[in-house]
C-alpha positions, 0 to 999 in steps of 0.5 A, spaced: 500 500 500 502 507 498 503 513 503 496 515 501 494 513 508 497 520 510 493 524 505 486 526 504 482 521 498 480 526 493 473 524 494 473 525 501 470 532 501 476 535 504 478 542 502 485 545 504 484 550 510 478 546 513 477 547 520 475 540 523 476 541 530 470 539 534 467 535 528 463 528 530 467 522 528 463 516 525 466 510 524 463 504 519 458 502 525 457 508 529 460 514 533 467 514 536 468 521 538 470 528 536 476 531 533 480 534 538 486 536 533 487 536 526 493 537 522 493 537 514 501 537 513 503 534 507 505 527 508 502 527 515 495 529 515 491 526 520 486 527 526 487 526 533 480 524 536 478 524 543 473 518 544 470 520 550 467 515 555 466 510 549 473 508 551 475 511 557 477 518 554 482 515 550 485 519 544 487 516 537 490 518 531 487 517 524 491 518 518 487 523 513 487 517 508 482 513 513 477 519 512 471 517 507 467 523 507 466 530 511 459 533 512 460 541 513 453 542 515 452 536 520 460 537 522 461 530 521 467 526 519 466 519 516 472 514 517 472 507 513 474 503 519 470 500 524 469 502 532 473 495 533 479 497 529 479 504 532 479 501 539 485 497 537 489 503 534 495 505 537 493 510 543 495 517 543 499 519 549 499 527 547 506 530 548 509 523 548 507 522 541 506 529 538 511 529 532 514 522 534 516 519 527 516 512 531 509 513 533 507 516 526 510 510 523 506 505 528 500 508 526 501 508 519 503 501 519 497 499 523 492 503 518 495 500 512 500 505 509 507 507 509 509 513 512 514 518 509 516 520 516 
């Protein structure tokens, strides 16, 4: 698989500069939380999602390539993964993982791509 896991798919509806913080995030089988942070950096675009009480306040990083759609009116981001896949993703530990090439590599491999970092 290619590095596109770190870039938005052309048909996702993402437009450069769109602010996604606060949007609800919907997996294939239900809601998973809200976008806490968003990065649209080339080759490492991603969302940090706060899962809230669903999995005890854990945060996860979802590469931009997992986004299948964005509804600006409803303020929802749709991802092409199940709740279980997201629950099993590497946990995001804030400062410990922010900008960590090793962590982004781990996330990229988990979601089926090869990060360019």
